[in-house]
N, C-alpha and C positions, 0 to 999 in steps of 0.2 A: 696583414691579417693572416693568421695561420688556418689552413683548411682542416675540416673535421676529418678525423682518421677514418679510413675505410674499414668496416668490420671485417674481421678475418673469417676465413672459411670455417674454422673450428667453432667460433662463437655463433655463426649462423646456424650450423648444424645443431648446436646445443639448444638454441632457441626453438628450432623446429621440433626437436625431441620433446622439449618441455610442453609446447603447444599440443603435440600429439598425445602426450601422456595425460594432459588436462582433459582433452576431448574423450580419451578412453575412459577416464574416471566418470565424466558426465554420462557417457553412454552406459557404463555399468550401473550407475545409480538409477538412471531412467529405466533400464531393463529390469532391475531389481524391483522397482516400484510397480512396473507393469505386471511382473510375475506375481507379486503379492496381491495386487488388485484382481488379477485373474483367479488366483487361488481362493481368495475370499468370496468372489462372486460364484465360482463354480462349485465350491465345497461348503459354503455357509449360506449365502443369500438365496441362491436358486433352490437348493433343497428345502430351505425353510419356506420359500414361497410355494413350492409344490406341495409340501406338507399342509400348509394353510389352505391351499385350494382344495386338496382332496378331503380335508376334514370338514369343509363346509358342505352343507346338504345341497345336492344338485338342484333342488327345486327353488333355491333362494334367488339365484340370478335372474331367471325368466319370470319370476313371480310379479304380479301387480303390486303397486305401491299404495293404492288408495281403494277403500271399499266404495260401494255404490248403494244408493237407496233404491227402493222399488221403482222410482221414477227416473232412475239413471243419474241422479244428482250425486256428485262426489261426497262421500261420507267420511267416516273417521279414518285417519291414517293408520297404516299397519306399522307396529313398532316393537312387536315381541313375537317369538316363535318357540315352539317346543318340538323336540325330536323324540319319537317313541311310538309304540303301538297305543291304541286307544285306551285299553285297560290301564296301562302304566300312567298315561297322561291324566286320566280321570282320577286315579288313586292319588297321584302326586298333588294335584290341585286341591282335592278334598282334604288331604292331610295338611295342606298349607293353610287351611282355615277358610277356604272359599266354598260357596254353596252353588249347586247347579241351578240355573234359571229355568223356571217352568215355561212350557210352551205358551204361546199367546192364544187364549180362548176367551169366550165371554166371561166365564167364571173368574179366570185369573186377571182379566182386565178390570173387572169390578173390584176384585180384591186389592189390586195395586192402587186403584183410585182411592179406595177406603183407607189403605195404609198411609197414603200420601196426605190425604185431607185430615184424617183423625190421628195421625202420628202413631199408628199401630205397627207392630213388627211384621215383616214379611220377608224372611230370609231367602226365599226362592222366587222372588218377584221376577216376572218375565222381562226380557229386553226386546226392543224393537228390532225388526228384521233389517239386516244389512246383507249385501251380496258381494261375493267374490267368486271368480271363475263361473259367473252366471248362476250361482246358487246361494241360498241362504246359509248362514253359519251352521256348522255341524255341532259345535259345543258352545255353551255360554255359562259363565260363572260370575258370582258377585259376592260382595260383602256390604251389608247395610251399615250405615253410620247414623247414630243418634236414635235408633229404635224404630225407624220407619224406612220406606223405600224412596223417600224424597232425595236423600243423599246416599250415594253408594259408590264403591269401587266395582267396576265390572270389566269383563273381557269376553270377546267373541273369538272363536277359533274356526278356521277352515282347514280341512285335511287336503293335502296335496295328493295328486295321482302318482306323482313320481316318488320313488323311494330311494334310500341310500344303499350302500353296500351291505348294510345289516338288515335290509328289507324293512326299514323304518320310514314312515311318512313324516313329512314336515307339517306341523300344525301352526299355520300362520295366523297371528292374532292382532287385534286392535284393542288395547287397554286404555280406558278413559275413566274419569271420575265425574259422576253426576253431581252437580251442585244444587240444582233445584228443578222443580217441574214448572213448565210454562208453555207458551205457544211458539211453534217453530217460526224463525225469522224468514224462512223461504216458502213455507206452505200454509202457515197459520194453524197447523194441526197441533194437538196436545203432545208434548214431548218432554224429555229431560234436557236441560242445558248442561254442557260439560265444562270442566276447568280447562283453561288454555294450556296448562303444563301437562301435556300427555306423557312426557318423559318420566315424570314422577310416578305415574301409574305403572309404566313399564318396569321401572326400577323396584317398585314395591312388590309386584308380582314375583319377580325373580328373587328378591330378597326373602319373601315368604317361603318360596320353594327351597331356597338354600338353607333356611333355618329349620325346615322339615327334613333336611338331609336327604332329599330325593332328587337332586341334580348331580349327575356324574361329572359334568363340567359345564361351563358357560363361556361363550365367546361372542364377540361383537362384530357386526358388519358395518363398517364406516361408510358413510355416503349412501346408505340405502334409500333415504329420502333426499331427493335433489332439492325440492322446495321445502324450506325450513319454516314457512308460515303458510297458513291457509284457513279455510272455513269448512266446517263439516256440513252434513245434510240439513241440519237445523239452523245453519247460518252462524254457528258459534265459532269464534276465532280459536286457533290453536298454534302452538309453536313447538319446535323440536330441534334437537341437535342432529337429526338425520340418521342416527344409529339404530340398527335392529339388534336387539338383545336376543340371543339364542341359547336356550337351555336344553341340554341333552338329559333326558329323564332316565333315572335308574330303572333297569328292567324290572318287571313285576315280581319275578322270583327273588331278586335282591331286595326289593322294597319290602316284601313280606318278611324276609329274614331280619331286616332292620327294625321292624315294628316291635314296640315294647310288649 
């Protein structure tokens, strides 16, 4: 039997050179990939993240997620917000076809009862008090459906103490749709029962404002609501995708210029 030939010194050196060249290529490819990833992260992803963070109103992150009734029972979930001074916000919502809700008094309480029972129009019917930041809502608007206050779109807003770089407050809101009048499942008091699809009301309000051309821009805060299902103060179930829709209202001087 003939023995295997012993590799020569030249072939060994050539093999080592090829392995060295192959590892150099792998190293260069790896280094190139790492440099590309660094460049994309440093010059694209991080600046975009910081732009997104700074464009969000500073009152959003620390804000509560749920309203409370006068008894401290969890109320309607917060699902919409507007950014702007009060005059601009009121003008925008009115221009979008919503009506301001009257305060609760004996006269307005009797009038909404009459509207509900006799199917009479009451475009400014009051809404029940809900609380956020330990105070009742600052603004409330509605749209009646079917010619009475029995069914209606409505939203309550609370003004944040914190303002953004433009000195504009955040108006954090809870938009819901009243389907019928009845007795509360939690207290037995007379109340309106809401539709479970609170996202539809959020989307409707923002769409109405966009159609009125009084939103400078709209953005979404994903995961604002961690609980995607729950019950409000009247015991009505609701569901949500957890997003907060935020509309930046056109300043009042620009809104007046856009008016026909």
